N, C-alpha and C positions, 0 to 999 in steps of 0.2 A: 504493500500500500504506500503510495507516494506521500511524503511528508508535506504538510501545508506550505512549508517554506520553499520546497522544490518547485512549486508551481507559481511562485511570485515572479512578476515580470520586471524587466529593467528598462530604463530609458536614460536619456542624457539630461533629464530634468534635474535642476539643482536648486537649493534654497538660497535665495538672495536676501540679504538683510539691508534694508534701506538705511541711509544715513540718519534718518530720524528715529530709528529704533533704539530704545533704551536697553541697558543691561537687564533690567527687571522684566522687560517685555520680550526678551530674546526667546525664552521658553515658549511663549505664546506663539511666536512666529514658527518655531519648530513644529508645534502641534498642527500648524496649517501647511506644513511642508509637503512637497510632492511625495516624499516617502510615506507620509501618514495618509494623505488623501487618496493616493492612487497606488500605493505600495510599489513605488518605483524608486530607483536609486540614481545617484549622480554619475556622470561619465567620469572616468579616471584618466582620460588622455586628451582632453580638450587642448588644442594648440594655443599657445599664448606667446606672442613676440615680445620679448622683454630685453631691454638693453640696460646693463648694470655697469656702474663705475668700478674700477679696480681698487681694492684696498690692500695695502701692504700687510704682510702677516708673518707670524712666527709662533712657535709653540714648544714648550718644554714641560715636563712633569713625569709622574710615575708611569711605569709600563703597564700595558693592558694584561689581564690575566690570561692564562692559557685556556683556549676554548676547545672542548671535545668535539670530535668529528660527528656529523649527523649519523644517527643510527636508524634501524628499521623499527617502526612502531609495532604495537602489539596486534594491529589489524593486518600486518604484513605488507602495508603500503610503504614503498620506499620514501624516505624523507625523515626529518627530525621527529622523534617521539615526543619531544618536549618543546616548550616555548621559553627559551632562555635569552636569545638575542634576535632582533628583527632580521639581521643579516644572515641568520641560519636558513632563511627562506628566500625564494626568488621573488621578483617583482610581481609576477602574475598571482602567486599564492597570497602575498600580502594584500593586493588589491581585491582579490576574491574574498578574503576574510573580511575586509572593510565593507564590501558590497553586502555580504551576508549580515554584517552588523546593522546596516541600514534597513534591511528587510525585516529582521527580527525586531528591531526597535519600532518600526512602523506597526507591526503586529501587536506589540505590547501596548503602544500608545493608543491603539484602537480599542483596547479593553478586552481583546480576544485572548483567552488563557487556555485555548485548546491545544496549543503546541507545547507538548510536555516531553521533550526528547531525553531529559535527565531523570525521568521517573524511575525510581528504584535504584538510583545511583547516589553515592556519597562522595564528598570532597573534604579532605583534611586541609585546614588552613593553618600554616605555621607562622607565627608572628614573633620574631625576635625583636622587631621594631614595631611598636604600636602605631595604628593609623585608623582614622575615622573612614576616609574615602575607600581605602583598599578593603577593609573588612566589610563595610556596608554594601559596596558595589558588588563584590564577589558573592557574599552571602545572599543578598537579595536577588541578584541575577540568577544564581543557581536554583534558588527556591522558585522563582517565577517560571522557570522552565522545568519544574517538577522534581528537582533534586534536594538533597539535604546536606548542608555544610556544617562542619565541626570546627569551632575556633579553638586553637591551641596557643595560649599566650606565652609570654617570655618565661614564666615560671612553671609552665606545664611540661615542657620537654627539656629545656636547657641543652639544646642540640650541640654536640661537640664538647660538652662539659660533663653533664650527668650521664649522657649516653652518646655513643659514637654516631656520627651522621649516617654511616653505612647501615647501622643497625636500625636506626629510626626509619630510614628509607624502606627497608624490607618489611618491617613491622607494619607501617602505615599502608604499604602496597597490598598487604593481605587483608586489610579492612576496607579500603577505599578504591574508587575508580580513578581518582585524579588527586594530585597534591598541588597546593599553591604555597609558596614560601616567600616571606618578606623578611630578609635577613641583612646583616651587616656585610660580612665578607662574601665576595663573589664566589670564592672557591667552595663555600658551603652549598650554594645552589647547584654548582657543577657536580659536586660529590653526591648530593641528594639525587640528581637526575641519573648519575652513573649507576647507582645501586637500586633505584626504584624500578619496579617492573611496570608501573603505570605512568602516564604522562605527568610531568612536573612543569609548573608555570612559575616563572620568575616574577614575583609580585613587587620586587625592588631589591637591589643590592647597592653597595657603595659604588659599584662600577657602572651599572646601567638600570634603566627603568622602562623596559619595552612596552608594558601594558599602557603606561601613561602616553607614550608617543603614538601608539595605535589609536587611543582616544583623541589625541590632538589631530591626527591625520583625518579621522572621521569628522571632526568638527570643522576642519578646513574644507573638506568636500561639501559639507552642508552649507557653509557660509560663503565660500569663495567659488566652489564648483569643481575644484581640482587641487591636487598636491603638485603635480608636475608643472615645471616652468614657473613656479612661484618663488618669492624671496622671503625667507624666514630669518629674522635677526633675533638671536638670543642675547640678552643684555644681563650680565652678572657673572657669577662664579662658573668656571668651566667644570661642572660637576657631572653626576650620573645622567642627568637630563640631557646635557650636551652630548655625552657619549652616545646616547640612544638616538638623538637626531642625526649624528654623524653616521651611525650604522644604517639608519633609514636612507640617508643620502648616498650610501654605497650601493643601493639597489634601485632606488626611485630617483629620477632626475629632477632636482630643483636647486636653487641657490641658497646655501646655508652660510650664515655669518655668525661667529661667536665674538661678541664685543665684551672684553673683560679687562680688568686691571693687570698690569704686569705681575707675573708670578702666580696668577690664578688661571692660566690657560688650561685647556683640557689635555688629557693624556695624548702625548705626541704620537705614539704608535697607532692610536685609534684615528687621529687626524690623518696620518699617512695612509692608513688602510682605506679610508673613505676617498682620499685624493687618488690613490693608485688605481682605483676602479675606472676612473675617468667618466663616471656617470653624472656627477654633480659638480657644481662650482663650490668649492669649500674655502672659506677664509676665516682667519683668526686675527683680530685687530684690537688695539687699545684705543682707537679713535671712535668713540660711540656715536658722535654726531654725524660723522661721515658714513658710518656703517648703516644707520637706519634709513638713509635716503632711499625712497622708492620701495620700501618694504611692504609686503602684503600682510605680514604678521610680525609684531613686536612681542617677544616672549620673555618673561621674567620668572625668577624663583628667589627664594630667601637667600640672603648672603651667607648665613651660617646655618647649615643643615643639622639634622639630629646627630649628636655626637661632636658637634663643633661649637656648641653654645658658649663654651668658655672662651672662645675666640671672637664672640659677637662684637664687643666694643672695638677690638683691633680691626676687624673686618669693616666695621662702619667707617672707620677712618680711611682705610685703603680703597674702599668702594665709592668714595666721594666723587660725584660727577656721573655715576652709573645708575642713578635713580631714574625710573621711567616716570616722567611727569608730563604735564600737558604740553610743555614747550618741546619736549623730545618727540611726542606724538605728532606735533605740528610739523616738525622737521621731516618726519617720516612721510607725511602726506595724508590726504583725506581718505585714501583707499586702505590705510593700515588698520588692521584689527589688533586688539590687545589680548594676549593669552597669558595665563599663569597656572601652574600645576597645583597650587594651593598646598598647605595653608600659606596665606600672605601676611606679611607684617606691613600693614598699611602705614604709610608715612616713612618707611625705611626704603625697601627696594622699589616700591611703587606708591604713588599718591592715591588717596581715597578717590579723588576726582577721576583718575584714569580708570580705576576698577568699575566705577559707577557710570562711566561715560557710555554714550550710544554705541561706540565701536568696541566695547568690551564684550567678549564672548566667553568669559571665564566660567560662568555657571552652566551653560550648555556643555562646555568642555568637561566640567566635573561630572555631569550626568552621563556623558558618553563613556566614562570609564566602565560603567556597567555594561553598556551595549557592545563596546569593543571586546571586552572580556568574555561576554557570552559567546561571541562569534569565535574567539580563540578556542574556547572550550569545546564548542561544536566541532571545530576543525580537528582538534586533537583526539576527540572521542569518536570521530568518524560518523557523526550523526547530523 
């Protein structure tokens, strides 16, 4: 029997957000989107002629962790068993997952709860790092599609301390159909995936955050119409979010710029990996005002992430001039949307006015965590 989703149609329709739309009303616009009203999805390859100025660049920092080669999943389909890095997949697969996300989102928005592909399935969620968005988006999304999610907090497992990661992986695989892990060290999620017999999803590590960038890409498709041939400018610390954008840029063509203070550049090996593919234009710069010109998206994150809060005051000094404010958005141009992975420190890396401005798509972006992750799980579980 064909699933309800397999029969959903596709078109090049995309959600446009008018300049007069407020951040508070963005969700209302999405509810009237073509995805919801006609269950159609945006085109992923609309051409766009864009000419960009060149920005001088350079990058130094720690090396990227060793990445395991793709394995064969439990259904016997060649390809990665797990979702650990966006670059483990090819462009067509990533865009297919995003298209599925739009279709399932439209179905859920319509109030239809008949699509229950995860019925009888359970997911173990490992949280070494607490998070509101990651927990609620995964747990709610899995529930809405018929499954049951189990929260395992920092004191429930103490993976790698109280019990070895390889043991945790095999025990949880015996109880569950899929595992999601939000941890500090990237090697922890690699080891978890190596020893687990069920799919493992990277819910965040200190190195990268692939689920967030999938949600970001989905949001860009809804509001801009495409990812390809756009210009995304990240302003702030060269952190795990930047690494994930770079890995996306290694398979999907767009112009990515990281504007950060000297000494806070992203991992050099990850930058070179993205550049070496020749897929996208990749730049790292310390000139934020030049960087944002002509951007389709200005993206920001906290200056001091979890585990760096003791550096907060020092970082505030070093990041002076890198706040996304109304003046910077004006330099970017009227076409530029503002995005933030949240939580935000209003008045620090971004002003309250920018988050609440008509071109802010921060909250639709946050909601899309659930929809993008639903599609990732559908792909890994083969349903």
